[in-house]
ROGU-688007 format. One record per residue (C-alpha): x, y, z. Coordinates in nm, 2 decimals, padded with zeros to 4 digits. Example, Ala and Ser with C-alpha at 12.3 -4.5 7.8 and 13.67 -1.06 7.14 Angstrom:
2
(kollum (01.23 -00.45 00.78)),
(kollum (01.37 -00.11 00.71)),
This chain:
118
(kollum (-06.51 -04.96 -08.22)),
(kollum (-06.17 -04.87 -07.99)),
(kollum (-05.96 -04.88 -08.25)),
(kollum (-06.19 -04.57 -08.45)),
(kollum (-06.19 -04.43 -08.09)),
(kollum (-05.81 -04.42 -08.02)),
(kollum (-05.74 -04.34 -08.36)),
(kollum (-05.94 -03.97 -08.37)),
(kollum (-05.72 -03.68 -08.42)),
(kollum (-05.51 -03.53 -08.18)),
(kollum (-05.40 -03.18 -08.07)),
(kollum (-05.12 -03.04 -07.75)),
(kollum (-05.13 -02.71 -07.73)),
(kollum (-05.14 -02.44 -07.37)),
(kollum (-05.42 -02.39 -07.17)),
(kollum (-05.47 -02.01 -07.16)),
(kollum (-05.81 -01.99 -07.03)),
(kollum (-05.94 -02.22 -06.70)),
(kollum (-06.24 -02.01 -06.58)),
(kollum (-06.50 -02.22 -06.68)),
(kollum (-06.63 -02.51 -06.58)),
(kollum (-06.56 -02.81 -06.72)),
(kollum (-06.43 -02.62 -06.97)),
(kollum (-06.08 -02.51 -07.11)),
(kollum (-05.94 -02.26 -07.36)),
(kollum (-05.64 -02.36 -07.57)),
(kollum (-05.39 -02.20 -07.81)),
(kollum (-05.34 -02.48 -08.09)),
(kollum (-04.95 -02.37 -08.31)),
(kollum (-04.84 -02.47 -08.55)),
(kollum (-04.56 -02.39 -08.78)),
(kollum (-04.67 -02.29 -09.19)),
(kollum (-04.44 -02.25 -09.47)),
(kollum (-04.48 -01.94 -09.63)),
(kollum (-04.56 -02.04 -10.07)),
(kollum (-04.35 -01.74 -10.20)),
(kollum (-04.06 -01.69 -09.99)),
(kollum (-04.04 -02.04 -09.76)),
(kollum (-04.01 -01.87 -09.46)),
(kollum (-04.16 -02.06 -09.18)),
(kollum (-04.44 -01.89 -09.02)),
(kollum (-04.63 -01.97 -08.68)),
(kollum (-05.00 -01.94 -08.69)),
(kollum (-05.25 -02.05 -08.37)),
(kollum (-05.61 -02.08 -08.34)),
(kollum (-05.79 -02.16 -07.99)),
(kollum (-06.03 -02.48 -07.93)),
(kollum (-06.26 -02.43 -07.70)),
(kollum (-06.22 -02.82 -07.46)),
(kollum (-06.39 -03.07 -07.20)),
(kollum (-06.20 -03.12 -06.83)),
(kollum (-06.46 -03.37 -06.72)),
(kollum (-06.23 -03.35 -06.36)),
(kollum (-06.09 -02.99 -06.38)),
(kollum (-05.74 -03.11 -06.39)),
(kollum (-05.53 -02.86 -06.68)),
(kollum (-05.47 -02.48 -06.49)),
(kollum (-05.38 -02.16 -06.72)),
(kollum (-05.01 -02.23 -06.85)),
(kollum (-05.06 -02.61 -06.90)),
(kollum (-04.96 -02.81 -07.20)),
(kollum (-05.21 -03.06 -07.25)),
(kollum (-05.30 -03.31 -07.54)),
(kollum (-05.66 -03.28 -07.66)),
(kollum (-05.88 -03.57 -07.92)),
(kollum (-06.14 -03.49 -08.14)),
(kollum (-06.50 -03.62 -08.04)),
(kollum (-06.82 -03.55 -08.05)),
(kollum (-07.05 -03.13 -08.05)),
(kollum (-07.06 -03.15 -07.68)),
(kollum (-07.19 -02.75 -07.70)),
(kollum (-07.23 -02.54 -07.97)),
(kollum (-06.81 -02.44 -07.96)),
(kollum (-06.62 -02.76 -07.76)),
(kollum (-06.52 -03.02 -08.02)),
(kollum (-06.23 -03.15 -07.87)),
(kollum (-06.20 -03.33 -07.49)),
(kollum (-05.86 -03.30 -07.23)),
(kollum (-05.73 -03.62 -07.32)),
(kollum (-05.41 -03.53 -07.02)),
(kollum (-05.17 -03.26 -06.88)),
(kollum (-04.85 -03.30 -07.03)),
(kollum (-04.66 -03.05 -06.86)),
(kollum (-04.74 -02.83 -06.57)),
(kollum (-04.49 -02.52 -06.58)),
(kollum (-04.26 -02.49 -06.24)),
(kollum (-04.35 -02.16 -06.03)),
(kollum (-04.00 -02.00 -06.09)),
(kollum (-04.13 -02.03 -06.48)),
(kollum (-04.48 -01.88 -06.37)),
(kollum (-04.31 -01.58 -06.16)),
(kollum (-04.09 -01.51 -06.48)),
(kollum (-04.41 -01.55 -06.68)),
(kollum (-04.60 -01.30 -06.46)),
(kollum (-04.31 -01.05 -06.42)),
(kollum (-04.37 -01.06 -06.04)),
(kollum (-04.17 -01.19 -05.76)),
(kollum (-04.25 -01.35 -05.46)),
(kollum (-04.37 -01.08 -05.14)),
(kollum (-03.99 -01.11 -04.89)),
(kollum (-04.08 -01.26 -04.56)),
(kollum (-04.19 -01.12 -04.30)),
(kollum (-03.95 -00.97 -04.05)),
(kollum (-03.92 -01.12 -03.75)),
(kollum (-03.98 -00.88 -03.45)),
(kollum (-03.77 -00.96 -03.10)),
(kollum (-04.00 -01.03 -02.78)),
(kollum (-03.86 -00.72 -02.54)),
(kollum (-03.88 -00.88 -02.18)),
(kollum (-04.07 -00.69 -01.96)),
(kollum (-03.80 -00.70 -01.65)),
(kollum (-03.49 -00.59 -01.90)),
(kollum (-03.75 -00.28 -01.96)),
(kollum (-03.86 -00.23 -01.53)),
(kollum (-03.43 -00.22 -01.54)),
(kollum (-03.36 00.03 -01.73)),
(kollum (-03.64 00.28 -01.68)),
(kollum (-03.46 00.28 -01.34)),
């Protein structure tokens, strides 16, 4: 039984949504050759997958495996997180910059303030 279970169809994709509890939305991208012109075209589809431990986050590359229907839309389960993006990649992707560090405020001692006022 373990041989048939491990030989199920697997896919890799990018997590585009992880807001629901134990559920991921994963974008699967594939290349298809145009029948007439021969050019390769990127096609994509979105699938819903079960994430028991809620370990995957948005922008992670994950591996999914086919399983029995778990709900109306979920037919896949998370096998592993293949790669997580670096923080620098996320900042570039979002187009935001990290806020600059707060400037240090010099401390004013009371003895020098009293001398200047006299």
